[in-house]
N, C-alpha and C positions, 0 to 999 in steps of 0.2 A: 503493499499499500504506500503510494507516495505521499509527501507532505508538502502540498502547495500553498497551504493556508498556515500562517504564523499564528502564534497564541495572541499576540496582541495587534490584532489587524483592523479594529475599529468596527467590525460588523456584528461582532457577537452580541448576545443579550446581556446588558449590564447587570451588575449583582442586585441593585435596588428593584430592578423589574423582574429578576428571576425569584427574588424573595416573595413577590405578589402573585407569581405564575404558579410556583412549586405546589401550593396547597390546592390548586385546582386540579392538579393531575390525579387520575384515577390509580388505585394500587395496581402493581402487576398482576397480570392473570395468573391463575393458579396452573401449576405445571403437574401433570399427573404422575411423572417419575420422580418428582421432588428434587432431584439433582440434574442440572443440565448447565450448559455454558451460560455464564453469567450475562445479564442484560447489558447493553450499553447504557452508560449513565443517562438519566433524564435530560440533563442539562446539554450534554453532547448531541443527543437526538434531536432536542429543540433547536439547538444552533444549526444544525444539518437542515432541519425542515424549513427554518427561516431563511437559510441561504439559498435553497431551492426556490422558495416562494418569492423572495426578494430579487434574485437575479434571472430567474426564468430558466435555469440550467435543467438538464435532464436528471432524473433521479440517479441513473447509473454513472452520471458524472461525478458523483459525490465519492466514489471509490477512490479517485485520483487526488482528492482534496485532503484526505486523512483525517477529516473531521469525525465522519461515522460512515459506516457501509451503507450503500444504497438500500439494501433490503431491510436492514434495521430500521433506518430512518422511514421508509415507506410503510414499514409495518406499523411503527409506532404512529405515524401520521394518521393512519386509518383507526388504530384504536382510540386516539384522542379525539379525532373527528367524530366518532360515533358516540363517544361519551360526552361530547358537547363543550370540550375544553375550549376550542377556538371561539365558539359562540360566545362563551363566558368571558373570555378575555376581551373580545370586541365589545360586549355589553358593559362590563366594568369601566374599560377605556371610555366609552361614549358618556357613561354617567359622571365620571369624574371631569372630562372634557366640559359637559354641561355645567357642572358645579363651579369649575375654575374660570372657564372663559365664557361660557354661555352659548347656547345653540339658538340660532334665530329661526324658530319654527314656521316663521311667515314665509321663508324662502324653501320650499319643498320641491321636489321633483319625483316624478312616477315614473316606473319602469314598466314596460309591457312585453308580452310574448306573442308570438305568432301561433295560431293554432286552428283547429276545425271550427267552424261557426257552429254554436251549441243548437241552433234552431235551423241549420242549412238544409237537412233532408235531401231528398232525391232531385230537387231543383238546381242544386249547385253543380252537378255533373261530376265526372271523374276527375280526380287529380291528375294533372299532366305528366307528373313525374313517376305515376304509378306504372307498374310493370303490366298491368292488365291492358294497357292501351293498345289499339291497333296500330300497326306500322309496317314498315317494310320487312319482309322476311328475308333473311340472308340466304335461305335455302334456294330462292328463285332469282337471285341477283347474279350478275356476273361475276362478282367477287368470289361467290362460292365455287366458281368454275376455274378459278385460277387467276382472274385478273385483279390485281392489286387495287387499282382505283375504280374499279367498276365499268371502266370504258375499254373499247376494243381498240387495240393498237394493231395497225396493218403492216407496218414495216418501220425499220429503224430510220430516223430522220436524219441522223448524222453518222458519220464514221470517223474513227480517229486512227491515225496511223503513226507509228513511231519510227524516227530516223536512226 
């Protein structure tokens, strides 16, 4: 495992924040055999998760950093996400920001999503990206008979000679 990230690089979670986040973490899951390879420390896993989320790097790129293995970090990310840890971190941060700075609730934005119309029914017609649509069948085209573009070529239009 390489070590491309130094101990004091300025991106790791500061101690004061870790003291607030650590109590939010669930206890490690029970292991049926009782003895197994020890888990990566929670703080290292959190640093690795935040590095991925902050930089947009791929999970597998963590192996080269030396912070934490990609599989351990991703497994811990899934455990903590399902336990609601990141939601609670966000909620507590939002409440503290509102208390210290104040959130102007007059300026709000709404987000939306595209989906099927709930009352669309049969009048809306089929989805154009649906595989059930009618279209050109490759079986009956010239392409199926060996032509790459679907058009017939009668003869070569140019010849090349080498000297």
